[in-house]
N, C-alpha and C positions, 0 to 999 in steps of 0.2 A: 441353906438355900440350894435348890436343885440346879443342875446345869441349865434347864429350860427357863427357870425363873431368873437366873443370872442373865441369860441371853435376852429375855424379854425386858428386863430392867435396863440393860445396856442399850437395847434398841430404842426404848422410850427416851433415854437420855440423848442418844444420837438424833433421833427424829425431831426432838424439840429444837435442835440447833441446825437441822439440815434444810436450810432455805432453798437450796438448789433443787433437790428432789421434789419438794412440795411445789416449787415454782413450775417445774416441768409437768406437773400433774400426776405424779406417781402416788401410789397407795402402798403402804407397808401391810402386807397380807399376814405374814407370820415369820417367826424366827425360832430357832433352837440352837443348841451348841454346834457351831460350824456350819449352820444352814440359814438361809433366808429366802423369802419369796416376796417380790415386789411386782406390781402391775401398773400398767398405764394404758389408757384408751387413746389411740392415735386420732388427734384432732387436726384440723386444717393447718394450724400453725406448726405442726410437727412435720409437715410434708415438704419435700424438696421440689425442684423444677420439673421432675418427672411425675409428680403427683403421688409419690410413694413416701413412706416414712423415711426421713433423713437418717442416714447411717449413724450420725452422731447422737441422735436421740436413742436409737437402739443400743448403742455403746453406753450411753449415759445410764440407761435402765439397768443394763448388765453390771456396770461398774458400781452402781448403788447397791444392788443385791450382794455383790462381792464384798462391799464395805461393811454391810450389816453382818454378813457371815463371819468375816475375819475379825470383827470386833466383839463377837458374841461371848467371849470369855472375860469381858471387862478389862482387857489389856489393849490400850490404844495401839492401833495398827493402821498403817497406810499402804498404799500401792507402791510396789517397787517397780513393776512393769506389768503391762497387760497386752493381750492380743485378742483379736476377734476375727471370726470367719463368718461372713454373711452368706446365708443359704437361700433365703427367699425374701422378697420385699414385704414389709409391713404395709398394709393398706389403710386408707382413711377409714376410721370406724373400728378397726381391729382392736381387740383387747389383748395387749401383749403382756405376757407373764414371764418374769425372769426367776429361775430357780437356781440358787447358788448352793454348792455342796463342797465341803472341805475334802481335799484329796490327800493332803499331807500337811502335818505341822511338826516342825523339827526346830527346837530352839526358838529363835526369833523369826524364822521364815516359814511361810505357809503357801500352799498351792490350792487354788479353788477353781472349780469348773462351774460355769453358769450357762444354762440352756435357756434361750428365749423362744417361746412358742406363742402362737396366736390362739384365739378362742376355740379353734378346731383341732388343736394339738399339732398343727404344722410347725416344724422347726423353722425359725426365722434366722437365728444366729447361735453360734457356739463361741463362748468367751472363756479365756483362761487368765486368771489373775494371780499374781505373785505378791504376797504381802510381806511386810516387815514390821515387827513390833517396835514401838518407840516407848519412851518414858511416859507414864501417866495411865490413868484409868478414866472411865466415863462416869462412874459414880462411886461414892464412898461406900465401901462394904464394912460392916461391923465386925 
């Protein structure tokens, strides 16, 4: 099995159980080893009292991309801690895309950067996630 095939199978297993990301309206665009891309179209129910995309929605999108990236090797991994910097507001109707990329993986700990952009390529947020591998896998490998 190639690393990309492993990442795709791990993502399929995760997506099958990921009710939160699906509930929020996210789409899984693609994965590879240490990488993931998810997207979401900002709808009315994603907007806050200022009429812009709620920061928690942007964070959730970035966090989900991070999760798919850090689980791409079929080693169950969870967030140890995360941080986000909001750069520009997402607007109603925007198509937000979160691209996660592994920066470092050492033992059980990983560092991942996620950039969230809109359909015009404008940066909306920068997210850094720190993962920790736990016991278990997402699917049985032969």
